[in-house]
GUDO-475838 format. One record per residue (C-alpha): residue in one letter; y, x, z. Coordinates in Angstrom, 1 decimal. Example, Ala and Ser with C-alpha at 12.3 -4.5 7.8 and 13.67 -1.06 7.14 Angstrom:
2
+-----+--------+--------+--------+
: res :      v :      u :      w :
+-----+--------+--------+--------+
:   A :   -4.5 :   12.3 :    7.8 :
:   S :   -1.1 :   13.7 :    7.1 :
+-----+--------+--------+--------+
This chain:
313
+-----+--------+--------+--------+
: res :      v :      u :      w :
+-----+--------+--------+--------+
:   M :   -2.9 :   -7.7 :    6.4 :
:   I :   -4.4 :   -5.3 :    8.7 :
:   N :   -1.5 :   -3.9 :   11.4 :
:   T :   -2.3 :   -0.2 :   10.9 :
:   N :    0.5 :    0.8 :   13.4 :
:   K :   -1.2 :    0.0 :   16.8 :
:   S :   -3.6 :    2.4 :   18.3 :
:   I :   -6.7 :    2.1 :   20.1 :
:   I :   -9.0 :    3.9 :   22.2 :
:   C :  -12.3 :    3.9 :   23.0 :
:   I :  -13.9 :    4.8 :   26.2 :
:   G :  -17.5 :    5.2 :   26.9 :
:   A :  -21.0 :    6.3 :   25.4 :
:   C :  -21.6 :    8.3 :   22.4 :
:   N :  -25.3 :    9.4 :   21.3 :
:   I :  -28.2 :    9.9 :   19.1 :
:   D :  -29.8 :    7.1 :   18.2 :
:   Y :  -33.3 :    7.1 :   17.1 :
:   K :  -34.8 :    4.3 :   15.3 :
:   F :  -38.5 :    3.6 :   14.6 :
:   K :  -39.6 :    0.7 :   12.2 :
:   A :  -43.5 :   -0.3 :   12.6 :
:   K :  -44.7 :   -0.9 :    9.4 :
:   D :  -47.4 :   -3.0 :   10.7 :
:   V :  -48.3 :   -5.0 :   13.8 :
:   M :  -47.9 :   -2.7 :   16.6 :
:   I :  -50.9 :   -1.5 :   18.6 :
:   K :  -50.9 :   -0.2 :   22.0 :
:   N :  -52.3 :    3.2 :   23.2 :
:   T :  -53.0 :    4.6 :   19.7 :
:   S :  -50.2 :    6.0 :   16.9 :
:   N :  -48.3 :    3.7 :   14.6 :
:   P :  -47.1 :    4.2 :   11.4 :
:   V :  -43.3 :    3.7 :   11.3 :
:   D :  -40.4 :    4.4 :    9.1 :
:   S :  -37.7 :    6.5 :   10.9 :
:   L :  -34.2 :    6.6 :   11.4 :
:   M :  -31.5 :    9.1 :   13.2 :
:   S :  -28.1 :    7.6 :   13.5 :
:   Y :  -25.0 :    7.7 :   15.7 :
:   G :  -24.9 :    5.4 :   18.6 :
:   G :  -23.2 :    4.2 :   22.2 :
:   V :  -21.9 :    0.9 :   22.2 :
:   V :  -18.2 :    1.9 :   22.4 :
:   R :  -18.7 :    4.4 :   19.7 :
:   N :  -20.2 :    1.9 :   17.3 :
:   V :  -17.3 :   -0.4 :   18.0 :
:   G :  -14.6 :    2.4 :   17.1 :
:   E :  -16.4 :    3.0 :   14.1 :
:   N :  -16.2 :   -0.4 :   13.2 :
:   L :  -12.7 :   -0.6 :   13.7 :
:   S :  -11.9 :    2.9 :   11.9 :
:   R :  -13.8 :    1.6 :    8.8 :
:   F :  -11.3 :   -1.1 :    8.6 :
:   N :   -8.6 :    1.5 :    8.3 :
:   Q :   -7.5 :    1.0 :   12.4 :
:   N :   -6.0 :    3.8 :   14.2 :
:   V :   -9.1 :    4.8 :   16.8 :
:   S :   -9.4 :    7.8 :   19.2 :
:   L :  -12.8 :    8.2 :   21.1 :
:   M :  -12.7 :    9.5 :   24.7 :
:   T :  -16.7 :   10.0 :   25.5 :
:   M :  -18.8 :   13.0 :   26.9 :
:   V :  -21.3 :   14.9 :   24.9 :
:   G :  -23.5 :   18.0 :   26.2 :
:   D :  -22.5 :   21.4 :   25.1 :
:   D :  -25.5 :   21.6 :   22.6 :
:   I :  -26.2 :   21.3 :   18.9 :
:   L :  -26.3 :   17.3 :   19.2 :
:   G :  -22.9 :   17.7 :   20.5 :
:   E :  -21.4 :   19.6 :   18.0 :
:   K :  -22.8 :   17.5 :   15.3 :
:   L :  -21.7 :   14.3 :   16.8 :
:   I :  -18.1 :   15.7 :   17.0 :
:   S :  -18.1 :   17.5 :   13.6 :
:   D :  -19.1 :   14.1 :   11.5 :
:   I :  -16.8 :   11.7 :   14.0 :
:   K :  -13.9 :   13.4 :   13.2 :
:   A :  -14.0 :   12.4 :    9.7 :
:   Y :  -13.2 :    8.7 :   10.7 :
:   M :  -12.0 :    9.0 :   14.2 :
:   N :   -9.5 :   11.2 :   16.8 :
:   V :  -11.9 :   13.2 :   19.1 :
:   S :   -9.4 :   15.3 :   20.9 :
:   L :  -10.5 :   13.5 :   24.0 :
:   I :  -14.1 :   14.2 :   23.7 :
:   D :  -15.2 :   16.2 :   26.6 :
:   K :  -17.9 :   18.6 :   26.7 :
:   R :  -20.4 :   18.9 :   29.8 :
:   F :  -22.2 :   22.1 :   30.4 :
:   N :  -25.7 :   21.8 :   31.5 :
:   Q :  -26.0 :   18.2 :   30.1 :
:   S :  -27.6 :   16.6 :   27.2 :
:   T :  -25.8 :   14.6 :   24.6 :
:   G :  -26.8 :   11.0 :   25.2 :
:   Q :  -30.0 :   10.0 :   23.4 :
:   Y :  -31.5 :    6.6 :   22.4 :
:   Y :  -34.9 :    5.7 :   21.0 :
:   A :  -35.7 :    2.2 :   20.0 :
:   I :  -38.9 :    0.7 :   18.7 :
:   M :  -38.5 :   -1.7 :   16.7 :
:   N :  -41.2 :   -4.5 :   15.1 :
:   M :  -42.1 :   -5.3 :   11.6 :
:   E :  -39.1 :   -7.9 :   11.5 :
:   G :  -36.7 :   -5.3 :   12.6 :
:   N :  -36.2 :   -6.5 :   16.1 :
:   M :  -36.5 :   -4.2 :   19.0 :
:   D :  -39.6 :   -4.3 :   21.0 :
:   I :  -38.9 :   -1.6 :   23.5 :
:   A :  -36.2 :    1.2 :   23.9 :
:   Y :  -35.3 :    4.5 :   26.2 :
:   A :  -32.3 :    5.8 :   26.7 :
:   N :  -31.6 :    9.4 :   28.1 :
:   M :  -28.0 :    8.7 :   29.4 :
:   S :  -27.4 :   10.5 :   32.6 :
:   I :  -24.3 :   12.4 :   31.2 :
:   Y :  -22.5 :    9.2 :   31.6 :
:   N :  -22.8 :    9.3 :   35.0 :
:   D :  -19.7 :   11.3 :   35.1 :
:   M :  -17.3 :    8.8 :   33.5 :
:   N :  -15.9 :    8.0 :   36.9 :
:   H :  -12.3 :    7.6 :   38.7 :
:   E :  -12.1 :   11.3 :   38.3 :
:   W :  -12.7 :   11.3 :   34.7 :
:   I :  -10.1 :    8.4 :   33.9 :
:   K :   -7.8 :   10.0 :   36.1 :
:   S :   -7.9 :   13.4 :   34.5 :
:   H :   -6.9 :   11.4 :   31.0 :
:   T :   -4.4 :    8.5 :   32.4 :
:   N :   -1.4 :   10.2 :   30.8 :
:   E :   -3.0 :    9.9 :   27.2 :
:   I :   -5.0 :    6.4 :   28.0 :
:   K :   -1.8 :    4.7 :   28.9 :
:   K :   -0.1 :    5.6 :   25.1 :
:   Y :   -2.7 :    3.3 :   23.4 :
:   D :   -1.7 :   -0.1 :   22.4 :
:   L :   -5.3 :   -1.3 :   23.1 :
:   I :   -8.2 :    0.2 :   25.4 :
:   V :  -11.8 :   -0.7 :   24.8 :
:   S :  -14.4 :    0.5 :   27.3 :
:   D :  -18.1 :   -0.4 :   27.5 :
:   L :  -19.9 :   -0.4 :   30.6 :
:   N :  -21.5 :    3.1 :   30.5 :
:   V :  -18.3 :    3.9 :   32.4 :
:   Q :  -19.2 :    3.8 :   36.2 :
:   E :  -17.6 :    1.0 :   38.5 :
:   S :  -15.4 :    3.4 :   40.0 :
:   G :  -14.1 :    4.3 :   36.3 :
:   I :  -13.6 :    0.8 :   35.1 :
:   A :  -11.8 :   -0.2 :   38.4 :
:   S :   -9.2 :    3.0 :   37.6 :
:   L :   -8.9 :    1.6 :   33.8 :
:   L :   -8.2 :   -1.9 :   35.4 :
:   E :   -5.7 :   -0.7 :   37.9 :
:   L :   -3.9 :    1.3 :   34.8 :
:   T :   -4.1 :   -1.1 :   32.4 :
:   N :   -2.4 :   -3.9 :   35.1 :
:   K :    0.2 :   -1.7 :   36.3 :
:   H :    1.2 :   -0.6 :   32.5 :
:   K :    0.7 :   -4.1 :   31.2 :
:   L :   -1.6 :   -3.0 :   28.8 :
:   P :   -4.8 :   -4.8 :   27.3 :
:   L :   -7.8 :   -4.0 :   28.3 :
:   A :  -11.2 :   -4.8 :   26.9 :
:   I :  -14.5 :   -4.7 :   28.3 :
:   I :  -17.7 :   -4.7 :   26.0 :
:   G :  -21.1 :   -5.3 :   28.1 :
:   V :  -24.0 :   -3.1 :   27.4 :
:   S :  -27.0 :   -4.4 :   29.1 :
:   G :  -27.7 :   -6.7 :   32.2 :
:   P :  -28.3 :   -3.7 :   34.7 :
:   K :  -25.1 :   -1.8 :   33.5 :
:   M :  -22.9 :   -4.9 :   34.6 :
:   K :  -23.1 :   -3.2 :   38.1 :
:   N :  -20.6 :   -1.2 :   36.7 :
:   L :  -18.2 :   -4.2 :   36.3 :
:   P :  -16.1 :   -4.2 :   39.5 :
:   E :  -15.6 :   -7.3 :   41.6 :
:   D :  -11.8 :   -7.8 :   41.2 :
:   I :  -11.2 :   -8.2 :   37.3 :
:   K :   -8.2 :  -10.7 :   37.4 :
:   D :   -5.9 :  -10.1 :   34.5 :
:   L :   -8.5 :   -8.6 :   32.2 :
:   Y :   -7.5 :   -9.1 :   28.9 :
:   L :  -11.1 :   -9.7 :   27.2 :
:   I :  -14.6 :   -9.6 :   27.9 :
:   I :  -17.5 :   -9.5 :   25.4 :
:   V :  -20.8 :  -10.1 :   27.1 :
:   N :  -24.1 :  -12.0 :   26.3 :
:   K :  -25.8 :  -14.5 :   28.3 :
:   D :  -27.9 :  -12.4 :   30.2 :
:   E :  -25.1 :  -10.2 :   30.9 :
:   S :  -23.3 :  -13.0 :   32.5 :
:   Q :  -26.1 :  -14.3 :   34.2 :
:   T :  -27.1 :  -10.9 :   35.8 :
:   Y :  -22.9 :  -10.3 :   37.0 :
:   F :  -22.9 :  -13.6 :   38.6 :
:   N :  -26.3 :  -13.5 :   40.0 :
:   T :  -27.0 :  -16.8 :   38.6 :
:   L :  -29.9 :  -18.7 :   36.6 :
:   E :  -27.0 :  -20.9 :   34.8 :
:   N :  -28.2 :  -21.1 :   31.5 :
:   D :  -25.3 :  -23.0 :   30.0 :
:   S :  -22.8 :  -20.5 :   28.0 :
:   K :  -20.1 :  -22.9 :   28.6 :
:   V :  -20.4 :  -22.9 :   32.3 :
:   L :  -20.7 :  -19.2 :   32.3 :
:   C :  -17.5 :  -18.7 :   30.2 :
:   Q :  -15.9 :  -20.9 :   33.1 :
:   Y :  -17.0 :  -18.6 :   35.5 :
:   W :  -15.3 :  -15.8 :   33.5 :
:   L :  -12.0 :  -17.5 :   33.5 :
:   N :  -12.2 :  -18.3 :   37.1 :
:   K :  -12.4 :  -15.1 :   37.8 :
:   G :   -9.2 :  -14.2 :   36.1 :
:   V :  -10.3 :  -13.1 :   32.6 :
:   K :   -7.8 :  -14.1 :   30.2 :
:   K :  -10.5 :  -14.2 :   27.3 :
:   V :  -14.3 :  -14.0 :   27.3 :
:   V :  -16.9 :  -14.4 :   24.7 :
:   I :  -20.4 :  -15.0 :   25.1 :
:   T :  -23.2 :  -14.4 :   22.8 :
:   S :  -27.0 :  -15.2 :   23.0 :
:   G :  -28.6 :  -13.9 :   19.8 :
:   K :  -28.8 :  -17.1 :   17.2 :
:   E :  -27.2 :  -19.5 :   19.6 :
:   D :  -24.0 :  -20.8 :   19.1 :
:   V :  -21.1 :  -18.2 :   20.6 :
:   F :  -19.5 :  -19.6 :   23.2 :
:   F :  -15.7 :  -18.4 :   24.0 :
:   G :  -12.9 :  -19.4 :   26.0 :
:   D :   -8.8 :  -19.0 :   26.6 :
:   E :   -5.9 :  -20.4 :   28.3 :
:   F :   -6.4 :  -23.1 :   25.7 :
:   G :  -10.3 :  -24.1 :   26.6 :
:   I :  -14.0 :  -23.6 :   25.7 :
:   L :  -15.4 :  -23.8 :   22.3 :
:   S :  -18.4 :  -22.7 :   20.4 :
:   L :  -19.1 :  -21.8 :   17.0 :
:   S :  -22.6 :  -21.8 :   15.2 :
:   V :  -24.2 :  -18.2 :   14.4 :
:   I :  -26.8 :  -20.0 :   12.1 :
:   K :  -23.8 :  -21.0 :    9.9 :
:   I :  -23.3 :  -17.4 :    9.1 :
:   L :  -26.8 :  -16.3 :    8.7 :
:   K :  -27.4 :  -16.0 :    5.0 :
:   Q :  -29.9 :  -13.3 :    4.5 :
:   K :  -33.2 :  -11.9 :    5.8 :
:   I :  -32.8 :   -9.6 :    8.7 :
:   K :  -33.2 :   -5.6 :    7.8 :
:   D :  -32.3 :   -4.3 :   11.1 :
:   A :  -30.5 :   -6.1 :   14.0 :
:   T :  -29.5 :   -2.7 :   15.8 :
:   G :  -25.8 :   -2.7 :   15.9 :
:   A :  -25.2 :   -6.2 :   15.1 :
:   G :  -23.8 :   -6.7 :   19.1 :
:   D :  -21.2 :   -3.8 :   18.7 :
:   A :  -20.3 :   -5.1 :   15.1 :
:   F :  -19.4 :   -8.3 :   16.3 :
:   S :  -17.2 :   -6.6 :   19.2 :
:   G :  -15.2 :   -4.7 :   16.3 :
:   G :  -15.0 :   -7.8 :   14.5 :
:   V :  -13.5 :  -10.0 :   17.4 :
:   L :  -11.3 :   -7.1 :   18.1 :
:   L :  -10.0 :   -6.8 :   14.5 :
:   G :   -9.2 :  -10.3 :   14.5 :
:   L :   -7.3 :   -9.9 :   17.6 :
:   L :   -5.7 :   -6.8 :   16.8 :
:   E :   -4.3 :   -9.1 :   13.6 :
:   E :   -3.0 :  -11.7 :   15.9 :
:   K :   -5.8 :  -14.3 :   15.1 :
:   S :   -6.5 :  -16.8 :   17.5 :
:   L :   -9.8 :  -16.3 :   19.5 :
:   S :  -11.6 :  -19.0 :   17.1 :
:   E :  -10.5 :  -16.7 :   14.1 :
:   S :  -11.1 :  -13.8 :   15.9 :
:   V :  -15.0 :  -14.7 :   17.0 :
:   I :  -15.5 :  -15.8 :   13.2 :
:   Y :  -14.6 :  -12.1 :   12.1 :
:   G :  -17.1 :  -11.0 :   14.4 :
:   M :  -19.9 :  -13.1 :   13.3 :
:   I :  -19.5 :  -12.5 :    9.8 :
:   N :  -19.2 :   -8.7 :   10.4 :
:   A :  -22.6 :   -8.8 :   12.6 :
:   N :  -24.0 :  -10.7 :    9.7 :
:   L :  -23.2 :   -7.9 :    7.1 :
:   T :  -24.2 :   -5.5 :    9.4 :
:   I :  -27.9 :   -6.9 :   10.2 :
:   Q :  -28.5 :   -6.6 :    6.3 :
:   S :  -28.1 :   -2.9 :    6.4 :
:   E :  -30.2 :   -0.1 :    8.2 :
:   D :  -27.4 :    1.4 :    9.6 :
:   S :  -26.3 :    0.5 :   13.1 :
:   V :  -22.9 :    0.6 :   11.6 :
:   R :  -22.7 :   -0.2 :    8.2 :
:   K :  -21.0 :    2.7 :    5.8 :
:   N :  -19.8 :    0.5 :    2.9 :
:   I :  -17.3 :   -1.6 :    5.2 :
:   N :  -14.7 :   -3.0 :    3.0 :
:   Y :  -11.8 :   -4.9 :    4.2 :
:   K :  -11.2 :   -7.1 :    1.2 :
:   T :  -14.9 :   -8.2 :    1.0 :
:   F :  -14.8 :   -8.9 :    4.4 :
:   I :  -12.0 :  -11.3 :    3.9 :
:   Q :  -13.6 :  -13.1 :    1.0 :
:   E :  -16.8 :  -13.7 :    3.4 :
:   V :  -14.1 :  -15.1 :    6.2 :
:   K :  -12.7 :  -17.5 :    3.4 :
:   E :  -16.0 :  -18.4 :    2.5 :
:   Y :  -17.2 :  -19.4 :    5.8 :
:   E :  -13.8 :  -21.4 :    6.2 :
:   S :  -14.5 :  -23.5 :    2.9 :
:   L :  -17.8 :  -24.8 :    4.4 :
+-----+--------+--------+--------+
């Protein structure tokens, strides 16, 4: 059974996503026919929605502009997440993300207008300290600035609270401080790990050990369709993504966030890290069969049946 008594605060990006999927092979320097879709995005917002649709008690802490897009985000999100910690910024635009995808549904290039997140810093975190420390699990993406992440680490270590950090991109790894000792969980991909450690090391098992050597308690490293590696005090293991994939990809956008949401769900249910990674892989696989960044038909009973089918292989 899901433990619905635990409260989760998700801190980081919340924006409008515009996705354009090519109907044919893309040709540069001309107009290309596409199918378009507008949805809500932001790594931590997507993770939070995944968790809330699994009946978890989720609050979103983010920033939006004092504009129509920000109002719409808040109005719609409050149907499934607590929005009392969303701050409006005057003279700022709500974050926007534009993804250009090829015929197969894989992203070719993306554009991001995320300057509003520069204010997600030390002062912002400090202004919400009294609220943050009331939660059972704190989840942050790396759209939060380095000083903000450092404040979260200080706060969670002081109050013995679990902090999970979710990677966003290679460039955003600059927002992860050098001192991350006792961080509860980090979920990143191989590229983000290489960027943080400034290494060409290509072995995810070795990269896992790098994170554990930094004092991180649990680490999960993804790499597209390659095996997922993960480690904790009990050692480093891997699981095959290919065994999970069953159907053709409709849209790969949001798969990583669905994976993170699944892993966190497993840990909230006090599953092992290995079991939690399976949760993540199955949720990601179900998501890429949907055109939504967060699938709207999440059903816990069906999800658990998928988990059981995988475990019986």
